[in-house]
C-alpha positions, -999 to +999 in steps of 0.1 A: -101+200+699-133+210+681-142+245+692-174+250+672-206+251+691-233+225+682-255+251+666-227+263+644-219+227+633-256+222+625-256+254+604-226+243+584-242+209+579-272+228+565-249+247+542-233+215+530-267+200+521-277+232+503-244+231+483-249+194+475-286+197+464-279+229+445-252+212+425-278+187+413-304+214+405-306+227+369-318+261+382-291+263+409-315+266+438-331+244+464-367+245+473-374+251+510-395+220+515-371+199+495-342+212+517-360+204+549-368+169+537-332+165+525-316+173+559-305+143+580-331+133+606-303+134+632-301+172+629-336+176+642-340+209+623-376+221+622-390+244+595-387+274+618-351+266+627-342+261+591-354+296+583-332+309+611-302+290+598-308+303+562-311+339+574-278+336+593-261+320+563-275+347+541-261+374+565-226+358+560-229+359+522-231+321+519-266+318+505-295+338+492-329+329+506-363+336+491-390+340+517-427+343+512-457+345+535-456+307+536-420+307+548-388+296+531-395+292+494-360+285+480-323+289+487-296+299+462-260+289+470-234+317+466-198+312+455-186+320+491-210+294+504-197+268+480-162+274+492-172+273+529-192+241+524-163+224+506-139+234+533-162+221+560-165+187+543-127+185+539-123+191+576-149+166+588-134+139+565-099+144+577-091+110+593-062+122+614-081+150+631-110+128+636-089+102+655-074+129+677-108+144+684-121+109+693-094+104+719-100+139+734-138+134+735-136+099+750-112+110+777-134+140+786-165+119+787-149+094+810-138+122+833-173+137+834-190+103+839-167+093+868-157+126+884-188+147+881-217+122+877-203+093+898-211+068+871-187+041+860-179+048+823-190+021+798-182+023+761-218+017+751-229+047+771-205+069+751-219+056+718-254+063+731-246+100+734-241+101+696-210+121+701-190+127+669-166+149+650-182+179+633-216+162+632-204+127+622-209+102+651-180+080+662-182+043+654-177+016+680-143+007+664-132+044+667-142+045+704-124+012+711-093+025+692-094+057+713-096+037+745-066+016+735-046+047+729-056+063+762-045+031+780-012+029+762-006+066+770-015+058+807-043+083+807-068+056+818-061+025+837-056-008+819-087-029+818-110-001+829-122+034+821-109+049+853-087+080+846-051+081+859-038+113+875-022+122+842-056+118+824-073+140+849-046+167+844-051+166+807-089+172+810-086+198+838-059+216+820-081+218+788-053+201+768-054+177+739-042+141+744-014+147+719-002+177+739+012+154+766+032+135+739+055+165+735+079+178+760+098+211+761+132+218+746+153+244+762+177+265+741+203+289+754+215+317+731+246+337+741+246+372+727+278+392+727+279+429+720+255+458+725+218+447+722+185+462+729+174+433+751+200+443+777+192+472+800+223+473+822+248+451+804+261+446+769+268+409+775+236+389+778+226+353+781+191+348+768+172+316+775+142+307+754+118+278+760+105+263+728+083+232+725+094+208+698+072+207+667+059+242+675+050+245+638+027+215+641+008+232+669+006+264+649-007+245+619-033+227+641-044+260+655-047+276+620-069+247+609-092+253+639-094+291+632-099+285+594-126+260+601-143+284+626-142+317+608-169+306+584-192+314+613-178+349+617-190+381+599-175+381+564-156+413+569-137+398+598-132+365+581-119+383+549-093+401+570-082+369+588-078+346+557-047+362+542-030+363+577-038+325+580-019+319+548+010+341+560+012+322+593+009+288+576+037+296+552+059+308+580+052+277+601+060+254+572+093+272+566+100+270+604+102+308+607+087+315+642+092+352+642+071+357+611+045+332+623+042+350+656+037+383+638+009+370+618-007+353+648-006+385+668-024+403+640-050+376+639-055+379+676-061+417+673-087+411+647-105+383+665-105+403+698-126+430+681-161+431+696-176+426+661-161+391+661-184+381+689-180+353+714-165+329+689-139+353+678-130+360+714-128+323+722-104+317+693-083+347+702-077+333+737-062+301+722-035+319+702-014+332+731-011+296+744+006+286+711+027+318+711+040+309+745+054+276+730+074+295+704+098+312+728 
């Protein structure tokens, strides 16, 4: 699921526009007025809000803003900002993650409409919300495709938008639709001989519960963290990035112990108060994945 808050998505969209306009500029900068006019109307960013976004992006080392008495005069994109903008664009254009996000968002919207607001869900109402993935609204075809999948998965009833008990459990459990498509695999390992996992006996039967495709879940989580750390202080983001690569390599090699070690170190960093609310939010998601790894 998308964990970025709307204001963070807007800020990254602003950064993306800065990078695009700066690439077309012979001087490498973007005028403040030109930038404001170049932003999509759907963002609804005012001149004052744009200044706030630029100052925050500047604090992260993504841009350099030039301010005068009249407000924002120009913006220069920094190398780090170019990388962050390119990464954001890659993420929002990922068709697989967009499809998964659409299914999750449609299911959650149907739940809120029916269970909380007492309104019978209608596809057109969802489109009217302008909901989308990382700032790009869903199309009617995408919503219809998501609904078909939800019905096939028996999360909403056939021929309607009413959630089944399984669908309500997914939403209330804050899970993703694809989480229910994976069961649990149980492994029993018999250890003979002295071992430090045994307190009173040297012959131990250890049972581990591991979800299949745990590496897929780790990689999915790493993508979310990688996407989100662009909104964290650069010192923290810089410490997390090499650990993300270490965890990714371990997951791709199916080495859970090494992946767990890297994830635990990431949790420690994100739990730091300097990481703020977003860092704490991301840190709470990692133990859920660790639990799947046995």
